[in-house]
C-alpha positions as CSV (number, residue, x, y, z in Angstrom):
1,M,-29.2,-18.7,-0.1
2,I,-29.2,-15.4,1.7
3,R,-25.6,-14.7,0.8
4,L,-26.4,-15.8,-2.9
5,S,-29.3,-13.4,-3.2
6,Q,-27.3,-10.5,-1.8
7,D,-24.7,-11.3,-4.5
8,L,-27.2,-11.5,-7.1
9,R,-28.8,-8.2,-6.2
10,R,-25.3,-6.5,-6.4
11,R,-24.8,-7.9,-9.9
12,G,-28.2,-6.5,-10.9
13,K,-29.9,-9.8,-11.3
14,K,-33.7,-9.9,-11.0
15,I,-34.6,-12.4,-8.4
16,V,-37.8,-14.7,-8.5
17,T,-38.9,-16.9,-5.8
18,Y,-41.4,-19.7,-5.7
19,N,-42.2,-22.3,-3.0
20,G,-44.4,-25.6,-2.7
21,S,-44.4,-29.1,-1.5
22,F,-44.0,-30.4,-5.1
23,D,-45.2,-33.9,-3.9
24,L,-45.6,-36.2,-7.0
25,M,-44.4,-34.0,-9.8
26,H,-46.8,-33.5,-12.5
27,V,-47.1,-31.2,-15.6
28,G,-48.7,-28.4,-13.6
29,H,-45.8,-28.2,-11.4
30,I,-43.4,-27.9,-14.6
31,K,-45.6,-25.3,-16.2
32,S,-45.6,-23.2,-13.1
33,L,-41.8,-23.4,-12.7
34,Q,-41.5,-22.4,-16.3
35,E,-43.7,-19.3,-15.9
36,A,-42.0,-18.3,-12.8
37,K,-38.6,-18.3,-14.5
38,R,-39.9,-16.1,-17.2
39,Q,-40.5,-13.4,-14.6
40,G,-36.9,-12.5,-13.9
41,D,-33.3,-13.6,-14.3
42,V,-32.7,-16.1,-11.5
43,L,-35.4,-18.5,-10.1
44,L,-34.9,-19.6,-6.5
45,V,-37.3,-22.4,-5.3
46,F,-38.1,-23.4,-1.7
47,V,-39.5,-26.9,-1.0
48,N,-41.4,-27.7,2.1
49,S,-39.9,-30.3,4.3
50,D,-41.5,-33.4,5.1
51,E,-42.4,-32.1,8.6
52,S,-43.8,-29.0,7.0
53,V,-45.9,-30.9,4.5
54,R,-47.4,-33.1,7.2
55,S,-48.4,-30.2,9.3
56,Y,-50.7,-28.9,6.9
57,K,-51.6,-31.8,4.5
58,G,-52.0,-34.4,7.1
59,P,-50.0,-37.5,8.4
60,H,-50.1,-39.4,5.1
61,R,-48.3,-36.9,3.2
62,P,-45.9,-36.4,1.6
63,V,-45.7,-39.4,-0.7
64,V,-42.2,-38.4,-1.7
65,G,-39.5,-37.6,0.7
66,Q,-38.0,-34.1,0.9
67,I,-34.6,-34.9,-0.6
68,E,-36.2,-36.6,-3.7
69,R,-38.6,-33.8,-4.1
70,A,-35.9,-31.1,-3.9
71,E,-33.8,-33.1,-6.4
72,L,-36.6,-33.4,-8.9
73,V,-37.3,-29.6,-8.8
74,A,-33.7,-28.9,-9.2
75,G,-33.6,-31.1,-12.3
76,I,-36.1,-28.9,-14.1
77,E,-34.7,-26.5,-16.7
78,G,-34.8,-23.0,-15.4
79,V,-34.7,-23.7,-11.6
80,D,-31.5,-22.1,-10.5
81,K,-31.3,-23.0,-6.7
82,V,-33.3,-25.1,-4.4
83,A,-33.6,-25.1,-0.6
84,I,-35.8,-27.0,1.8
85,F,-37.7,-25.1,4.5
86,N,-39.2,-26.3,7.6
87,D,-41.9,-23.4,8.3
88,Q,-45.5,-23.2,7.4
89,T,-44.8,-20.3,5.0
90,V,-41.8,-18.6,3.4
91,V,-42.5,-15.2,4.9
92,N,-39.3,-15.2,7.1
93,I,-37.2,-16.5,4.2
94,L,-38.6,-13.8,1.8
95,S,-37.9,-11.0,4.5
96,K,-34.2,-12.0,4.0
97,I,-34.1,-12.8,0.3
98,K,-36.0,-9.7,-0.7
99,P,-37.0,-11.0,-4.2
100,Q,-38.2,-8.5,-6.9
101,V,-40.9,-11.1,-7.7
102,H,-42.4,-13.8,-5.6
103,C,-44.7,-16.1,-7.4
104,N,-48.0,-17.7,-6.1
105,G,-50.6,-20.2,-7.5
106,S,-53.8,-19.0,-8.4
107,D,-55.5,-20.9,-5.5
108,W,-53.6,-18.4,-3.2
109,G,-54.0,-15.3,-5.4
110,K,-52.3,-12.0,-4.9
111,N,-53.5,-11.1,-1.5
112,C,-51.5,-13.8,0.1
113,I,-49.6,-14.1,3.3
114,E,-46.4,-13.2,1.5
115,R,-47.6,-10.0,-0.1
116,E,-46.8,-7.6,2.8
117,V,-43.1,-8.6,3.2
118,V,-42.5,-8.8,-0.5
119,E,-43.9,-5.4,-1.2
120,K,-42.2,-3.8,1.8
121,N,-38.9,-4.8,0.3
122,G,-39.9,-3.3,-3.2
123,G,-41.1,-6.6,-4.8
124,T,-44.3,-7.7,-6.3
125,I,-46.5,-10.9,-6.3
126,H,-47.1,-12.6,-9.6
127,V,-50.0,-15.0,-9.7
128,L,-49.2,-17.9,-11.9
129,G,-51.7,-18.9,-14.6
130,W,-51.4,-22.5,-14.2
131,E,-54.0,-25.1,-15.2
132,K,-56.2,-25.9,-12.2
133,N,-56.9,-29.4,-13.6
134,F,-53.5,-30.5,-12.5
135,S,-52.9,-31.3,-8.7
136,T,-51.1,-34.0,-6.8
137,S,-54.4,-34.6,-4.9
138,K,-56.1,-35.5,-8.2
139,L,-53.1,-37.5,-9.2
140,I,-53.2,-39.6,-6.2
141,K,-57.0,-40.1,-6.5
142,R,-56.4,-41.4,-10.1
143,I,-53.8,-43.8,-9.0
144,I,-56.0,-45.1,-6.2
145,D,-58.9,-45.4,-8.6
146,T,-56.8,-47.1,-11.2
147,Y,-55.4,-49.7,-8.6
148,A,-58.5,-50.2,-7.0
149,K,-59.8,-51.9,-10.2
150,P,-58.8,-55.5,-10.7
151,T,-56.2,-56.2,-13.3
152,I,-57.5,-58.2,-16.2
153,K,-55.0,-60.6,-17.6
154,A,-55.2,-63.2,-20.3
155,I,-53.6,-66.4,-21.6
156,F,-53.5,-66.0,-25.4
157,L,-53.4,-69.4,-27.2
158,D,-52.5,-70.3,-30.7
159,R,-54.8,-72.8,-32.2
160,D,-53.2,-75.0,-34.8
161,G,-50.2,-76.8,-33.6
162,T,-50.9,-75.6,-30.0
163,I,-54.4,-76.6,-29.2
164,N,-54.8,-79.1,-32.0
165,D,-52.7,-81.2,-34.4
166,N,-52.4,-79.1,-37.5
167,G,-51.8,-82.3,-39.6
168,E,-51.6,-81.1,-43.2
169,G,-52.8,-77.6,-42.4
170,Y,-55.9,-75.7,-43.0
171,I,-57.9,-77.6,-40.6
172,H,-61.6,-76.5,-40.9
173,R,-63.8,-79.7,-40.2
174,K,-64.4,-81.2,-36.8
175,E,-63.7,-84.6,-38.3
176,D,-60.1,-83.5,-38.9
177,F,-59.7,-81.6,-35.4
178,V,-57.7,-83.6,-32.9
179,F,-56.7,-82.1,-29.6
180,L,-53.2,-82.5,-28.7
181,P,-52.1,-84.4,-25.6
182,S,-52.5,-82.6,-22.2
183,V,-54.3,-79.7,-23.9
184,I,-57.7,-80.4,-22.2
185,E,-56.0,-81.1,-18.8
186,A,-54.0,-77.7,-19.1
187,L,-57.0,-75.7,-20.1
188,R,-59.0,-77.1,-17.2
189,H,-56.3,-75.8,-14.8
190,L,-56.5,-72.4,-16.5
191,S,-60.2,-72.2,-16.4
192,V,-60.5,-72.1,-12.6
193,T,-58.1,-69.1,-12.6
194,D,-58.9,-65.4,-13.2
195,Y,-57.0,-65.4,-16.5
196,K,-59.1,-64.7,-19.5
197,I,-58.5,-67.7,-22.0
198,V,-58.3,-66.0,-25.5
199,I,-57.5,-67.9,-28.7
200,V,-55.7,-65.9,-31.5
201,T,-55.3,-67.7,-34.7
202,N,-54.2,-67.0,-38.2
203,Q,-56.6,-68.6,-40.7
204,S,-55.3,-67.7,-44.2
205,G,-57.2,-70.6,-45.5
206,I,-60.2,-68.3,-45.6
207,G,-58.3,-65.7,-47.6
208,R,-56.9,-68.6,-49.8
209,G,-60.4,-69.9,-50.6
210,R,-59.7,-73.3,-48.8
211,Y,-62.8,-72.8,-46.6
212,T,-65.2,-70.1,-45.6
213,V,-65.8,-67.8,-42.5
214,K,-68.8,-70.0,-41.9
215,D,-66.8,-73.1,-41.8
216,F,-64.5,-71.5,-39.4
217,N,-67.3,-70.4,-37.2
218,C,-68.9,-73.9,-37.2
219,L,-65.7,-75.5,-36.2
220,T,-65.0,-72.8,-33.5
221,A,-68.6,-73.4,-32.1
222,W,-67.9,-77.2,-32.0
223,M,-64.5,-76.8,-30.3
224,I,-65.8,-74.4,-27.7
225,N,-68.9,-76.7,-27.0
226,T,-66.7,-79.7,-26.7
227,L,-64.2,-78.0,-24.5
228,K,-67.1,-76.7,-22.3
229,K,-68.4,-80.2,-21.7
230,K,-64.9,-81.2,-20.4
231,G,-64.8,-78.3,-17.9
232,V,-63.0,-75.8,-20.0
233,R,-63.7,-72.1,-20.4
234,I,-62.9,-70.3,-23.5
235,D,-63.5,-66.5,-23.2
236,K,-63.0,-65.2,-26.8
237,V,-61.6,-66.4,-30.1
238,Y,-60.1,-64.0,-32.6
239,H,-59.0,-64.9,-36.1
240,C,-57.3,-63.4,-39.0
241,P,-58.8,-64.5,-42.3
242,H,-56.1,-62.7,-44.6
243,T,-53.2,-64.0,-46.5
244,P,-49.8,-62.8,-46.0
245,D,-49.9,-60.8,-49.3
246,E,-52.8,-58.7,-47.8
247,D,-50.5,-56.9,-45.3
248,C,-53.2,-56.6,-42.7
249,E,-52.7,-55.6,-39.1
250,C,-54.3,-58.6,-37.5
251,R,-52.2,-61.5,-38.9
252,K,-49.4,-62.7,-36.5
253,P,-46.7,-61.5,-35.9
254,R,-48.6,-58.2,-36.0
255,I,-50.7,-57.5,-33.0
256,G,-54.2,-56.4,-34.1
257,M,-55.8,-59.4,-32.4
258,F,-54.2,-58.7,-29.2
259,L,-55.3,-55.0,-29.4
260,Q,-58.8,-56.0,-30.0
261,A,-58.6,-58.0,-26.6
262,V,-57.4,-54.8,-25.0
263,T,-60.4,-52.8,-26.4
264,E,-63.0,-55.5,-25.8
265,L,-61.9,-57.3,-22.8
266,G,-59.7,-54.6,-21.0
267,V,-56.8,-57.0,-21.0
268,S,-53.3,-55.7,-19.6
269,L,-51.0,-57.2,-22.1
270,N,-48.1,-56.6,-19.7
271,D,-49.7,-59.1,-17.3
272,S,-50.6,-61.7,-19.8
273,W,-49.0,-64.7,-21.5
274,L,-48.9,-66.2,-25.1
275,I,-48.5,-69.9,-25.7
276,G,-47.6,-71.0,-29.2
277,D,-45.7,-73.3,-31.3
278,D,-44.8,-71.0,-34.2
279,D,-42.0,-68.4,-34.4
280,R,-44.7,-65.8,-35.4
281,D,-46.4,-66.3,-32.0
282,V,-43.1,-65.5,-30.2
283,I,-42.7,-62.4,-32.3
284,A,-46.2,-61.2,-31.9
285,G,-46.0,-61.6,-28.2
286,R,-42.7,-59.6,-28.0
287,N,-44.2,-57.0,-30.2
288,A,-47.2,-56.7,-27.8
289,N,-45.3,-56.8,-24.6
290,I,-46.7,-60.2,-23.7
291,K,-44.6,-62.9,-22.0
292,T,-44.3,-65.8,-24.3
293,I,-43.9,-69.6,-24.0
294,K,-42.9,-71.6,-27.2
295,L,-43.9,-75.2,-27.6
296,G,-41.6,-77.4,-29.5
297,G,-38.2,-76.5,-31.0
298,P,-36.0,-73.5,-30.7
299,M,-36.3,-70.2,-32.4
300,P,-34.1,-69.7,-35.5
301,K,-30.8,-68.2,-34.6
302,E,-31.0,-65.6,-37.4
303,L,-34.0,-64.0,-35.6
304,K,-31.9,-63.2,-32.6
305,L,-35.1,-63.5,-30.4
306,E,-36.1,-65.9,-27.8
307,P,-39.3,-66.6,-25.9
308,N,-39.3,-66.0,-22.1
309,H,-39.6,-69.9,-21.8
310,Y,-39.7,-73.1,-23.9
311,A,-42.1,-76.1,-23.0
312,K,-42.5,-79.5,-24.4
313,S,-46.3,-79.4,-24.0
314,M,-49.3,-77.2,-23.0
315,I,-49.5,-78.5,-19.6
316,E,-45.9,-77.9,-18.9
317,A,-46.4,-74.3,-20.1
318,V,-49.4,-73.8,-18.0
319,K,-47.8,-75.2,-14.8
320,R,-44.9,-72.7,-15.4
321,I,-47.4,-69.8,-15.6
322,L,-49.2,-70.8,-12.5
323,G,-46.1,-71.4,-10.7
């Protein structure tokens, strides 16, 4: 690096230097490096070694090793050369590099330890105007706070054809509602887990005038109460009352009902499952990044889409999810 800096000066290039640990790269680092580059022709960056970082940030840092940190910095546009250093400061390096500009963060300011040696060799200190809201320490705290919270996951269930026999369709009376074999047993298994149990059902019969929202709500209340008596917990029921022609955002295979669960229940879709018997259930699950299990027959080949698993019954599907 010293030989390179000598060659650059002979060629009349304005050398800019900057140093830091760059542990867990964030947008503040990138903005700082971009601003540093604008101060001259060539930007030389010095990255604290692992030993150096530990000496002033404590035994648990850095999170990312020195080679990876150096490679990340080197990959940022505008950075011309990167070197790893083992000292507490870059004073000794700067005395040999003799940059025209040395950049510092606003937390260190102009009156920094490097100022004397930089100005002695005809250079200046440039204080970067980076945004103080960005820091690795804050990023680590945010990660810890995020992962300290339990992940809320759900089993999303279609209703007609999955929980109950759909018969001739448009089921809206309790007299016509028949639970499919193994459904209650399967839901009992789920009820003692930490999964939210959420029903998501297309009910275009409402939009078609076959029955009313009140009819649907009455049947839903009866279903939940019946299941509760059998040791089954249902946490939420979402329904779409629209017909396909209404082009709504909630009718499966669109994902409006799942996004409601994210907003209202805090569900992580990535950690959730969807069990359904219809092609639209699988497509909706894929659209929402939910793992899917399809009951019954295979998906049409022309869709070029498969669920994560097939199952012959609800109990088989639940056992697969629970391992």
